[in-house]
N, C-alpha and C positions, 0 to 999 in steps of 0.2 A: 504494500500500500504506500503510495506516495502522494504528496500534496503540492499544490502550486504555491507560489509566494503570496498570492492574494489570500488563499485559504489559511495559510500559516499566520499571516498578519491578523486575520479575523479571529483565529483561535486565541492568539496571545495578547490581543489588544494593543499591538504596535503598528507602526506604519510600514508600508512596503519600502519606503525610503530607508527606514532603520534597518530592515533586513538586508537591503542592498549594501548598506554601509558595513554591516557586520561581515558580509561576504568579502567586500573589498579589502578589509583589514585582516582577513583570515581568522576572525573570531568564530564565525559560523558559516562554513561553506557547505552548500547543499550536496547531498551524496550523489545526485544524478542530474542530468539535463535531458530535456525532451529532444526529439529530433529537430525541433525548431530552435533549440538552444536555450529554452526557458528553464529556470531553476525548478528542481523537484526535490522536496524534503521527505525523508522517511521518519519512522518513529524514533530512531536514535538521534536524528537531528532535532526533533521536538524536545527530547529529553535534555539535550545540551542547551537549547534555547531556554527551557525552564530554569536551568541552573544559572544561565547568564542573567535572566531577569530577576532571579532571587538576589544575586550579588549586586546588581545595579540598584535594586530597591534598597539594599543595605548601604548604598553609598560608595561602593567600590568603583574606581575608574576602570575603563575598558581594558587597559593594558594589564592591570592587576588581575582582572577577571580571567584573562587569557592565561596568565601564569598559573593561577589557581587550578583552572580546569585541565590544563595540560601537564600538571605535575604528576608523574607516574607513581609517586609515593603516597598520594592522597586518593583514597577510594571514595566512591559515591556516599557511603555511610558517613564518612568523616565530613564531607561537605554538608550533609544534612545536620549533623551535630553542631557544626560551627554556625550554621544559619539559625538553628533553633536557639542557641545561646544569645546571639545578637538580637533576634526577634523578641525573646523574652525580656531583655533589657529595654528594648524600645517600647514594648507594650506597657511596662511599668511607668516609663516616662510619659507616655500618652495618657495613661490612667490619671496621673497627677495633673496633667494639663486639663483633662476633661473635668476633674473635680474643681479646678480653678474657674473654668468657664461656668459651671453650674453655680458656683458661689457668686459670680458676677451677675448671672441671670436672676438669681434669687434676690440679691441686693437691689437690682434695678426694679424688680417687681414691688419691693417693699419701700422704695424711695430712699434707700440708704446710699450715702456718698462713700465710695470706696477710697481708701488711703492710696497714696502713690505706690506703696509696696504691694498692696492687693491688686491694683491695676496691672502691675508688671509681673505678677505671678505667671501670667500667660507666656511670658518670654523667658522663663527659667530663673535661675538664681542670679539676678542682676540687682544692682543698687542704683535706682533711677536718680536719686538725689546726688550721688557722686558724679554721675554723668552730667547732670545739670550744672554742678559747680565747675566741672572741667570745661564745659562748653562756654560758660561765662568767662573763665580765665583766658581761654584761647581766642574767643571771638566777641567778647562783651562790648568792645568799642566799635564794632562794625555795624553798618546799616542792615546787612543781611541778618545779623543776630537780633537786632531791634525789631525788624519786620517779622521774624519768626515768633518772637515773644508776643507781638501785637496780635498776630493771627491765632496762635495756639491758645491764647488766654480766652478766646471766645468759643473754643471748640467744646462741644458736648461729648458725652460718652458715645453717642451714636456716630459723631464725626470720627472719633478715634477708631471705632469698629470699622467704619468705612475705609479709613486709611489702612488698617490692618488687612482687610479683605482685599484691597487693591494690591498690596504688597504680596500677599499670598498667591493671588492669581498671576501676577507678573512673574513671580519666582517659579511657579510651576511651568509656565510657558517658556521661560528662559532656560530652565533645565532641559526641557524637551528639545529646544532649539540646539543646544550643545550636544545632546544625545544623537541627534540626526546628522551631526558632523558639519554643521554650518560653520564656516570660518568667521573669526571675530570681525573681519573687515567686510563680510558679506552684507548684502542689502538688508536681509531680515535681522541680522545682528545689530546693524546700525539703527534700524527702526525700533528695536527693543531698547537700545540706549536712548533714543530720542523720547520714547515713552517714559523712561526712567527720569529724564531731565524734566519733562513736563509735569510729572507727578510732584517733583520737588517744587516747581514753580507754582503749581496749583495749591498746594497745601502749606508751604513754608515760606518761601521767598523767591524772588525772580532769579532763576538759575541760568545765567548766561552760559554760552558754550565754553568760554574760558574758565569760568568757575567750575563747570561740570568736569572739565578736563582735570582740574586740580583735585576735585573730589575723587575722581577715578584713581589718581595716584595714591590718595589716602587709603583707599580700599585695599591696596596692596601693602603699603608700608605700615599701617596700623593693624596690629595683630587682632584686635577685637573686630574691626570691620572685615578683615580677611576671614576670620573664623565664621562670621555670620554668612558671608557670601559663599564660602567653600562648603558650608553646611547645606546650601541649596544643591550644589553639585561640586565635587572636587575640581579645583582649578577655575571656579567661576569668578573669583575676584580678579585674577589676571585677565581672564577672557573679557569681563565687563570693562576693565580699564582700556583694553585695546579697542573694544567696540565704541566706547565713549570717545576715544581719540579719533577714530575713523569717522564717527558721526560729526565731530567738531570740524574736522578737515573738510568733510563733504559740504558743510554749510559755510566754509570759507573763514 
Protein backbone atom coordinates (compact mmCIF):
# COMPACT_ATOMS: atom_id res chain seq x y z
CA UNK A 1 0.00 0.00 0.00
CA UNK A 2 1.39 3.39 -0.94
CA UNK A 3 0.08 6.92 -0.68
CA UNK A 4 0.45 10.13 -2.67
CA UNK A 5 1.99 13.25 -1.20
CA UNK A 6 -1.45 14.85 -1.02
CA UNK A 7 -2.89 11.90 0.91
CA UNK A 8 0.00 11.92 3.38
CA UNK A 9 -0.34 15.67 3.88
CA UNK A 10 -4.01 15.11 4.69
CA UNK A 11 -3.29 12.27 7.12
CA UNK A 12 -0.63 14.22 9.01
CA UNK A 13 -2.14 17.70 8.92
CA UNK A 14 0.88 19.25 7.19
CA UNK A 15 1.25 21.00 3.86
CA UNK A 16 2.46 19.37 0.66
CA UNK A 17 5.17 22.02 0.62
CA UNK A 18 6.42 20.80 4.00
CA UNK A 19 6.68 17.21 2.71
CA UNK A 20 8.55 18.43 -0.36
CA UNK A 21 10.95 20.31 1.93
CA UNK A 22 11.53 17.21 4.08
CA UNK A 23 12.34 15.26 0.92
CA UNK A 24 14.70 17.95 -0.39
CA UNK A 25 16.75 17.98 2.83
CA UNK A 26 16.78 14.18 3.10
CA UNK A 27 14.73 14.02 6.28
CA UNK A 28 11.85 12.07 4.76
CA UNK A 29 12.36 10.73 1.27
CA UNK A 30 9.46 8.64 -0.11
CA UNK A 31 10.20 4.97 -0.66
CA UNK A 32 8.97 4.96 -4.24
CA UNK A 33 7.98 7.03 -7.23
CA UNK A 34 5.13 6.51 -9.65
CA UNK A 35 5.81 6.02 -13.36
CA UNK A 36 5.14 9.71 -13.77
CA UNK A 37 7.76 10.51 -11.12
CA UNK A 38 5.34 11.43 -8.33
CA UNK A 39 6.24 10.69 -4.72
CA UNK A 40 4.71 7.55 -3.15
CA UNK A 41 4.90 6.90 0.60
CA UNK A 42 4.56 3.52 2.33
CA UNK A 43 3.71 2.63 5.95
CA UNK A 44 7.35 2.86 7.06
CA UNK A 45 7.50 6.40 5.64
CA UNK A 46 4.38 7.29 7.62
CA UNK A 47 5.96 5.92 10.80
CA UNK A 48 9.02 8.10 10.23
CA UNK A 49 6.85 11.14 9.54
CA UNK A 50 5.01 10.53 12.80
CA UNK A 51 8.34 10.54 14.66
CA UNK A 52 9.43 13.72 12.86
CA UNK A 53 6.23 15.51 13.82
CA UNK A 54 6.55 14.35 17.43
CA UNK A 55 10.01 15.86 17.70
CA UNK A 56 9.01 19.01 15.85
CA UNK A 57 6.12 19.52 18.27
CA UNK A 58 8.62 19.18 21.11
CA UNK A 59 10.69 22.00 19.62
CA UNK A 60 13.59 20.07 18.08
CA UNK A 61 15.12 21.71 14.95
CA UNK A 62 15.06 19.63 11.80
CA UNK A 63 18.79 18.90 11.75
CA UNK A 64 18.60 17.46 15.28
CA UNK A 65 15.54 15.40 14.35
CA UNK A 66 17.51 13.84 11.51
CA UNK A 67 20.38 12.93 13.83
CA UNK A 68 17.99 11.41 16.38
CA UNK A 69 16.07 9.31 13.88
CA UNK A 70 19.14 8.07 12.05
CA UNK A 71 21.08 7.12 15.18
CA UNK A 72 21.59 3.33 14.95
CA UNK A 73 21.99 3.08 18.73
CA UNK A 74 18.50 4.42 19.48
CA UNK A 75 15.57 2.05 18.95
CA UNK A 76 11.94 3.14 18.39
CA UNK A 77 11.06 2.35 22.01
CA UNK A 78 13.70 4.79 23.23
CA UNK A 79 12.24 7.50 21.02
CA UNK A 80 8.84 6.94 22.59
CA UNK A 81 10.25 7.01 26.14
CA UNK A 82 12.03 10.27 25.42
CA UNK A 83 8.93 11.85 23.91
CA UNK A 84 6.79 10.68 26.80
CA UNK A 85 9.09 12.32 29.34
CA UNK A 86 9.10 15.67 27.51
CA UNK A 87 5.35 15.58 26.93
CA UNK A 88 4.69 14.83 30.60
CA UNK A 89 6.70 17.89 31.58
CA UNK A 90 4.86 20.04 29.02
CA UNK A 91 1.46 18.80 30.20
CA UNK A 92 2.27 19.88 33.74
CA UNK A 93 3.36 23.34 32.53
CA UNK A 94 0.16 23.71 30.46
CA UNK A 95 -1.92 22.56 33.43
CA UNK A 96 -0.49 25.41 35.50
CA UNK A 97 -1.15 27.91 32.69
CA UNK A 98 -4.75 26.67 32.38
CA UNK A 99 -5.24 27.17 36.12
CA UNK A 100 -3.94 30.75 35.79
CA UNK A 101 -6.37 31.44 32.93
CA UNK A 102 -9.27 30.04 34.96
CA UNK A 103 -8.26 32.28 37.85
CA UNK A 104 -8.27 35.32 35.54
CA UNK A 105 -11.68 34.37 34.11
CA UNK A 106 -13.17 33.95 37.57
CA UNK A 107 -11.69 37.26 38.75
CA UNK A 108 -13.12 39.08 35.73
CA UNK A 109 -16.57 37.57 36.31
CA UNK A 110 -16.50 38.76 39.92
CA UNK A 111 -15.14 42.21 39.04
CA UNK A 112 -11.85 41.67 40.86
CA UNK A 113 -8.79 43.64 39.73
CA UNK A 114 -5.81 41.33 39.33
CA UNK A 115 -2.38 42.31 40.61
CA UNK A 116 0.51 42.64 38.10
CA UNK A 117 1.90 39.33 39.39
CA UNK A 118 -1.43 37.59 38.76
CA UNK A 119 -1.79 39.05 35.28
CA UNK A 120 1.62 37.79 34.28
CA UNK A 121 1.15 34.28 35.65
CA UNK A 122 0.11 33.47 32.11
CA UNK A 123 3.65 34.14 30.96
CA UNK A 124 5.47 31.99 33.52
CA UNK A 125 7.78 32.94 36.37
CA UNK A 126 8.54 36.55 35.38
CA UNK A 127 8.74 39.70 37.46
CA UNK A 128 6.75 42.37 35.55
CA UNK A 129 7.76 45.14 37.93
CA UNK A 130 11.45 44.41 37.38
CA UNK A 131 10.97 44.68 33.62
CA UNK A 132 9.06 47.94 34.03
CA UNK A 133 11.88 49.41 36.12
CA UNK A 134 14.50 48.33 33.60
CA UNK A 135 12.47 49.78 30.71
CA UNK A 136 12.26 53.11 32.51
CA UNK A 137 16.02 53.11 33.16
CA UNK A 138 16.86 52.34 29.53
CA UNK A 139 14.24 54.37 27.67
CA UNK A 140 12.55 56.61 30.23
CA UNK A 141 13.70 59.84 28.57
CA UNK A 142 12.53 58.93 25.07
CA UNK A 143 9.33 59.87 23.28
CA UNK A 144 8.65 56.24 22.40
CA UNK A 145 8.67 55.31 26.09
CA UNK A 146 6.35 58.21 26.95
CA UNK A 147 3.98 57.27 24.12
CA UNK A 148 3.92 53.66 25.29
CA UNK A 149 3.10 54.76 28.83
CA UNK A 150 0.27 57.02 27.58
CA UNK A 151 -1.30 54.28 25.49
CA UNK A 152 -0.97 51.33 27.87
CA UNK A 153 -2.33 53.35 30.80
CA UNK A 154 -5.71 53.35 29.04
CA UNK A 155 -5.78 49.64 28.18
CA UNK A 156 -8.35 47.35 29.72
CA UNK A 157 -7.91 43.67 30.51
CA UNK A 158 -9.72 42.98 27.24
CA UNK A 159 -7.12 45.05 25.36
CA UNK A 160 -4.30 43.03 26.91
CA UNK A 161 -6.06 39.80 26.00
CA UNK A 162 -6.37 41.05 22.42
CA UNK A 163 -2.65 41.86 22.32
CA UNK A 164 -1.82 38.42 23.68
CA UNK A 165 -4.11 36.73 21.14
CA UNK A 166 -2.52 38.62 18.26
CA UNK A 167 0.98 37.67 19.45
CA UNK A 168 -0.04 34.00 19.75
CA UNK A 169 -1.58 33.98 16.26
CA UNK A 170 1.44 35.70 14.70
CA UNK A 171 3.82 33.33 16.50
CA UNK A 172 2.04 30.24 15.21
CA UNK A 173 2.09 31.50 11.63
CA UNK A 174 5.73 32.57 11.93
CA UNK A 175 6.74 29.10 13.18
CA UNK A 176 4.83 27.50 10.28
CA UNK A 177 6.60 29.80 7.82
CA UNK A 178 10.00 28.71 9.11
CA UNK A 179 8.91 25.08 9.07
CA UNK A 180 8.11 25.34 5.37
CA UNK A 181 11.65 26.46 4.63
CA UNK A 182 10.89 30.05 3.62
CA UNK A 183 14.11 32.13 3.64
CA UNK A 184 14.31 35.08 6.02
CA UNK A 185 14.66 37.44 3.05
CA UNK A 186 11.65 35.94 1.24
CA UNK A 187 8.51 37.93 0.52
CA UNK A 188 6.39 36.05 3.05
CA UNK A 189 9.02 36.47 5.77
CA UNK A 190 9.25 40.19 5.11
CA UNK A 191 5.45 40.43 5.21
CA UNK A 192 5.48 38.76 8.63
CA UNK A 193 8.15 41.21 9.80
CA UNK A 194 6.03 44.11 8.55
CA UNK A 195 3.03 42.72 10.44
CA UNK A 196 5.23 42.57 13.55
CA UNK A 197 6.23 46.25 13.08
CA UNK A 198 2.63 47.34 12.61
CA UNK A 199 1.56 45.48 15.73
CA UNK A 200 4.04 47.56 17.75
CA UNK A 201 2.86 50.76 16.07
CA UNK A 202 -0.79 49.92 16.71
CA UNK A 203 -0.48 49.08 20.38
CA UNK A 204 2.61 50.82 21.77
CA UNK A 205 4.35 53.53 19.74
CA UNK A 206 5.13 54.56 16.18
CA UNK A 207 7.74 52.00 15.19
CA UNK A 208 9.75 53.28 12.23
CA UNK A 209 11.73 50.89 10.05
CA UNK A 210 14.95 52.12 11.64
CA UNK A 211 13.61 51.56 15.15
CA UNK A 212 12.35 48.16 14.08
CA UNK A 213 15.77 47.21 12.76
CA UNK A 214 17.28 48.11 16.15
CA UNK A 215 14.64 46.04 17.93
CA UNK A 216 15.54 43.09 15.73
CA UNK A 217 19.14 43.31 16.90
CA UNK A 218 17.96 43.35 20.51
CA UNK A 219 16.04 40.13 19.96
CA UNK A 220 19.35 38.41 19.29
CA UNK A 221 21.67 40.18 21.75
CA UNK A 222 19.32 40.18 24.76
CA UNK A 223 19.03 36.64 26.11
CA UNK A 224 15.51 37.18 27.41
CA UNK A 225 14.19 38.25 24.02
CA UNK A 226 16.14 35.48 22.30
CA UNK A 227 14.67 32.93 24.71
CA UNK A 228 11.13 34.16 24.01
CA UNK A 229 11.41 34.02 20.22
CA UNK A 230 13.41 30.80 20.17
CA UNK A 231 10.63 29.23 22.24
CA UNK A 232 8.35 29.85 19.25
CA UNK A 233 10.78 27.83 17.13
CA UNK A 234 14.51 27.27 17.60
CA UNK A 235 16.42 29.91 15.63
CA UNK A 236 13.40 32.23 15.37
CA UNK A 237 15.18 35.21 16.99
CA UNK A 238 17.91 35.39 14.35
CA UNK A 239 15.44 34.55 11.57
CA UNK A 240 13.19 37.44 12.65
CA UNK A 241 16.14 39.83 12.86
CA UNK A 242 17.07 39.00 9.26
CA UNK A 243 13.47 39.32 8.10
CA UNK A 244 13.14 42.71 9.83
CA UNK A 245 16.34 43.94 8.19
CA UNK A 246 15.17 42.72 4.77
CA UNK A 247 11.78 44.37 5.23
CA UNK A 248 13.41 47.67 6.26
CA UNK A 249 15.64 47.53 3.18
CA UNK A 250 12.63 46.74 1.00
CA UNK A 251 10.99 49.97 2.16
CA UNK A 252 14.13 51.99 1.59
